ZAMARGU-4260 file (C-alpha; in steps of 0.2 Angstrom, whole numbers, plus 5000, padded with zeros to 4 digits):
<rodrens>
0) 4808/4884/5235 | 4823/4873/5234 | 4818/4868/5216 | 4816/4886/5211 | 4833/4891/5219
5) 4842/4876/5210 | 4834/4881/5194 | 4840/4899/5196 | 4857/4893/5200 | 4858/4882/5185
10) 4852/4897/5174 | 4865/4908/5181 | 4879/4895/5178 | 4872/4892/5160 | 4872/4911/5157
15) 4890/4913/5164 | 4896/4899/5153 | 4888/4907/5138 | 4896/4923/5142 | 4913/4915/5144
20) 4911/4907/5127 | 4905/4922/5118 | 4918/4927/5105 | 4924/4944/5101 | 4918/4951/5085
25) 4930/4958/5072 | 4927/4964/5054 | 4941/4963/5041 | 4940/4974/5025 | 4949/4966/5011
30) 4957/4977/4997 | 4950/4967/4983 | 4937/4953/4979 | 4938/4936/4986 | 4954/4927/4979
35) 4970/4919/4984 | 4978/4936/4987 | 4969/4935/5004 | 4970/4916/5007 | 4977/4917/5024
40) 4962/4925/5032 | 4950/4913/5024 | 4961/4898/5029 | 4961/4905/5047 | 4942/4906/5047
45) 4940/4889/5039 | 4952/4879/5049 | 4945/4887/5066 | 4961/4897/5070 | 4950/4912/5074
50) 4938/4901/5084 | 4953/4895/5094 | 4957/4913/5098 | 4939/4917/5103 | 4936/4928/5088
55) 4921/4929/5077 | 4929/4937/5061 | 4918/4944/5047 | 4928/4945/5031 | 4921/4959/5019
60) 4927/4957/5001 | 4932/4973/4992 | 4929/4978/4974 | 4931/4992/4961 | 4920/5004/4970
65) 4926/5000/4988 | 4940/5010/4995 | 4947/5001/5011 | 4953/5017/5019 | 4935/5025/5017
70) 4927/5009/5024 | 4938/5010/5040 | 4937/5028/5042 | 4918/5026/5042 | 4918/5013/5055
75) 4914/4999/5043 | 4929/4988/5048 | 4941/4986/5063 | 4955/4981/5052 | 4959/4983/5033
80) 4971/4976/5021 | 4979/4990/5011 | 4995/4995/5002 | 5007/5006/5012 | 5007/5020/4999
85) 4988/5022/5000 | 4989/5020/5019 | 5003/5033/5021 | 4994/5045/5009 | 4978/5044/5019
90) 4988/5046/5035 | 4996/5062/5029 | 4978/5068/5024 | 4972/5066/5042 | 4966/5047/5043
95) 4977/5040/5057 | 4980/5023/5050 | 4994/5012/5058 | 5002/4996/5051 | 5000/4982/5064
100) 5006/4968/5054 | 5014/4965/5037 | 5010/4947/5030 | 5017/4952/5013 | 5036/4953/5012
105) 5038/4956/4993 | 5029/4966/4980 | 5020/4958/4966 | 5017/4974/4956 | 5024/4976/4938
110) 5021/4984/4921 | 5018/4971/4907 | 5022/4976/4889 | 5020/4968/4872 | 5037/4966/4865
115) 5031/4971/4848 | 5029/4989/4854 | 5048/4990/4855 | 5049/4993/4874 | 5065/4985/4881
120) 5068/4996/4896 | 5061/5010/4907 | 5069/5023/4896 | 5058/5017/4882 | 5042/5022/4892
125) 5044/5040/4885 | 5030/5044/4873 | 5021/5028/4877 | 5003/5025/4884 | 5004/5016/4901
130) 4989/5008/4909 | 4988/5013/4928 | 4976/5007/4942 | 4969/5021/4953 | 4960/5021/4969
135) 4976/5022/4979 | 4985/5010/4968 | 4993/5023/4957 | 5005/5030/4970 | 5019/5017/4967
140) 5018/5021/4948 | 5018/5040/4950 | 5033/5038/4962 | 5043/5028/4949 | 5039/5040/4935
145) 5045/5054/4946 | 5061/5045/4949 | 5063/5042/4931 | 5060/5061/4927 | 5045/5057/4916
150) 5030/5068/4917 | 5013/5059/4917 | 5004/5072/4907 | 5010/5065/4890 | 5022/5072/4877
155) 5037/5066/4869 | 5047/5066/4885 | 5033/5059/4896 | 5020/5046/4897 | 5002/5046/4894
160) 4992/5038/4908 | 4977/5027/4903 | 4966/5025/4918 | 4965/5006/4918 | 4951/4996/4924
165) 4954/4980/4934 | 4956/4970/4918 | 4969/4968/4905 | 4959/4974/4890 | 4970/4989/4886
170) 4984/4978/4882 | 4974/4965/4872 | 4965/4979/4862 | 4982/4988/4860 | 4975/5004/4868
175) 4991/5004/4879 | 5009/4999/4877 | 5011/4992/4894 | 4998/4989/4908 | 4998/4987/4927
180) 4998/4968/4932 | 5001/4958/4948 | 5013/4943/4947 | 4999/4932/4954 | 4984/4939/4944
185) 4983/4950/4929 | 4999/4944/4921 | 4991/4927/4920 | 4975/4934/4913 | 4986/4940/4898
190) 4993/4923/4896 | 4976/4915/4897 | 4970/4927/4883 | 4982/4918/4871 | 4998/4929/4872
195) 5013/4919/4876 | 5026/4923/4889 | 5039/4926/4875 | 5028/4939/4868 | 5029/4950/4884
200) 5042/4960/4893 | 5039/4964/4912 | 5046/4976/4924 | 5044/4971/4942 | 5044/4986/4954
205) 5055/4975/4965 | 5068/4974/4951 | 5067/4993/4948 | 5071/4997/4966 | 5054/5006/4968
210) 5044/4992/4976 | 5033/4997/4990 | 5024/4987/5004 | 5008/4979/4999 | 4994/4970/5008
215) 4998/4976/5026 | 4985/4976/5040 | 4980/4993/5046 | 4969/5000/5061 | 4965/5017/5067
220) 4976/5024/5081 | 4963/5024/5094 | 4961/5005/5093 | 4979/5004/5100 | 4975/5015/5115
225) 4962/5002/5121 | 4969/4987/5130 | 4954/4976/5126 | 4956/4981/5107 | 4975/4977/5108
230) 4971/4960/5115 | 4958/4956/5101 | 4970/4963/5088 | 4984/4952/5095 | 4973/4936/5094
235) 4968/4941/5076 | 4986/4943/5070 | 4991/4927/5078 | 4977/4917/5070 | 4979/4926/5053
240) 4998/4922/5052 | 4994/4904/5056 | 4982/4904/5042 | 4995/4912/5030 | 5009/4899/5035
245) 4996/4885/5032 | 4991/4892/5015 | 5010/4893/5010 | 5012/4875/5015 | 4996/4869/5007
250) 4993/4880/4992 | 4980/4869/4982 | 4969/4866/4997 | 4970/4885/5002 | 4964/4889/4985
255) 4950/4877/4987 | 4945/4886/5003 | 4945/4903/4994 | 4934/4896/4980 | 4922/4890/4994
260) 4921/4908/5000 | 4918/4916/4983 | 4900/4920/4983 | 4901/4927/4965 | 4907/4911/4958
265) 4918/4921/4946 | 4935/4913/4951 | 4941/4897/4943 | 4950/4883/4951 | 4965/4883/4940
270) 4968/4902/4942 | 4966/4902/4960 | 4978/4887/4962 | 4991/4897/4952 | 4987/4913/4961
275) 4990/4905/4978 | 5007/4898/4972 | 5013/4915/4967 | 5006/4924/4982 | 5016/4911/4993
280) 5032/4918/4985 | 5027/4935/4992 | 5022/4930/5010 | 5037/4919/5011 | 5050/4926/5023
285) 5037/4936/5033 | 5032/4931/5051 | 5020/4945/5051 | 5031/4958/5059 | 5035/4974/5048
290) 5053/4975/5044 | 5058/4993/5048 | 5070/4993/5033 | 5056/4989/5021 | 5045/5003/5029
295) 5059/5015/5027 | 5062/5010/5009 | 5044/5012/5005 | 5044/5030/5013 | 5059/5035/5003
300) 5052/5029/4987 | 5036/5039/4990 | 5046/5055/4995 | 5056/5054/4979 | 5043/5062/4969
305) 5051/5078/4963 | 5039/5092/4964 | 5024/5081/4967 | 5029/5067/4979 | 5016/5054/4985
310) 5019/5060/5003 | 5027/5077/5007 | 5036/5072/5024 | 5042/5057/5033 | 5027/5049/5042
315) 5037/5045/5057 | 5037/5029/5067 | 5019/5032/5073 | 5014/5025/5056 | 5018/5007/5062
320) 5019/4997/5077 | 5027/4981/5083 | 5016/4980/5099 | 5003/4968/5091 | 5016/4956/5082
325) 5027/4956/5097 | 5013/4950/5108 | 5006/4938/5095 | 5021/4930/5089 | 5032/4928/5105
</rodrens>
């Protein structure tokens, strides 16, 4: 009997220890495929920062047929990486997304044009064909064109929009005068294709005063009403920002960690190292907490759309919260 009771007690202790060590599951949906754009999360996973916070994080890559807002709406993720224009547009349509952290301080979006087209400034966009990404990425562009007073249905006083795939072919094949690029990705694909930098002219959204926030972390409102979820999100943001700062300080090793997680094998070492160096410029200056002034700038840019703005009214302060970052970072 004593032996049986001792065994029972040992089993109970073992079970309790197992329960104490059980990590909380959390699924993160990325905006795009595995690349250095998301290095902070892969670093946090590789370096054990999530383990240190008792988290079991599943990172789900995105892709051309994956809309992060749809994934989180359908319950396929707890947190998603999304650009604020797409998030606020979805919120206005009824999906209660809330920004809980903002690892990216600056925008990497720009239009890249061939100098030979004669484009020297935004005023030269009239009558041109411009490559534009969709699936929510078109909102900053549409807002910019509205502020310039340029219709996007073509014509001498407007621009013709070419629905651009996630490549640079329209510029290389001269189907478009300018295409959408990111400072850390597609721009360098153009360079790698054999076009030199002095053959290009770029228009960064930041420089044009129309930059909107990119790559924030979003959850559905109901998560923030559950103390257990708030605790889990706090630990996730703390570990993720630790990953981001480590990646900034160790860009080459961070790029290697990304490559180790690329199941497709499509990424190259040189491209990822270069991408990480450029991404570090965008995350630098952010501790993860959303700057309300940056939020307001984004909102005003999206509202300045003439008769067809990206959002029709101010989303209010409910579209973001400092509750998670205050707890995670202090």
